[in-house]
Residue, then its C-alpha position, 0 to 999 in steps of 0.5 A: m470550437q472543437r476540443k482537442h483530445c489528449f491521448i496521454p492518459i491512454i498511453l499512460d494506461l497502456i504503459m501501466m497495464t504492460f508493466f503490471e502484466q509483465n511484473a505481476l509477481y512483483v506487484v503482488l509481492l509489493i502489496t503483500l509486503t505493504v500489508w505485512v509491514g502495516i500489520a507489524f506497525y499496528l501490532q507494535a502500537l497496540d503492544k505499547k498501548v497494552s503495556a501502558l495500560e498494564k503499568k497503569i493497572n499494576p504499578 
């Protein structure tokens, strides 16, 4: 019994590569924005922890 090859992943790869080539600037912008949002959330969480420690040390 021969196994049939599925070309759907190959077609999807070509579509995604075309999208990334035509919209490279937007992809970079999205990645950069995601990193900055992650940093902002991390800093906010860190600020809350530091504030809690300051209140604990200096009541």
